[in-house]
C-alpha positions in Angstrom: -36.3 -24.1 -18.3 -39.9 -24.3 -19.3 -42.2 -21.4 -18.6 -45.9 -20.7 -18.8 -47.2 -20.0 -22.3 -48.6 -16.5 -22.8 -49.4 -14.1 -25.6 -46.6 -11.7 -25.8 -48.2 -9.2 -28.2 -51.8 -8.5 -29.2 -50.8 -6.4 -32.2 -54.2 -4.8 -32.9 -54.6 -3.9 -29.2 -51.1 -2.5 -29.1 -51.3 -0.4 -32.2 -55.0 0.4 -31.8 -55.5 -0.3 -35.5 -57.4 -3.0 -37.3 -55.3 -4.6 -40.0 -51.9 -4.3 -38.3 -49.9 -7.5 -38.8 -46.7 -9.0 -37.6 -44.4 -9.7 -40.6 -41.6 -11.4 -38.6 -40.3 -11.9 -35.1 -36.8 -12.8 -34.0 -35.8 -13.4 -30.4 -32.5 -12.0 -29.1 -29.9 -14.5 -28.0 -30.7 -13.8 -24.3 -34.4 -14.1 -24.9 -35.1 -10.8 -23.1 -36.2 -9.0 -26.3 -37.9 -9.9 -29.5 -37.5 -7.9 -32.7 -40.9 -7.6 -34.3 -41.7 -6.3 -37.8 -45.1 -4.6 -37.9 -47.0 -3.4 -41.0 -50.4 -2.0 -41.5 -53.1 -3.1 -43.9 -50.8 -5.2 -46.0 -48.7 -2.2 -47.1 -45.4 -4.2 -46.7 -43.8 -1.0 -45.2 -42.6 -2.8 -42.1 -41.5 -1.0 -39.0 -39.0 -2.8 -36.7 -39.9 -2.6 -33.0 -38.4 -4.3 -30.0 -40.6 -6.1 -27.5 -39.6 -6.5 -23.9 -40.5 -10.2 -23.1 -40.7 -9.7 -19.3 -43.2 -6.7 -19.5 -44.8 -7.5 -22.8 -44.3 -3.8 -23.8 -43.0 -2.5 -27.1 -40.1 -0.2 -26.7 -40.3 3.3 -28.2 -37.3 2.8 -30.6 -38.4 2.2 -34.2 -36.7 1.5 -37.5 -39.0 2.3 -40.4 -39.1 0.6 -43.8 -37.3 -2.6 -42.9 -37.1 -5.3 -45.6 -35.9 -8.8 -44.7 -35.3 -11.4 -47.3 -36.3 -9.2 -50.2 -33.9 -8.9 -53.1 
């Protein structure tokens, strides 16, 4: 079913840091969560975070130094 479009994550507001970027995002099969890779100031040291789609909140769990698609 179609829903209302809305911003799920304002990365600079959430991290309270200028220069934070989303490197990738991958929705879960259920659509309840989105895996989001966040880096700071172009450092390519991505931290994996999970975003709860319903609330728009990042969960506390983190996986640092994630690399996707890099050989």
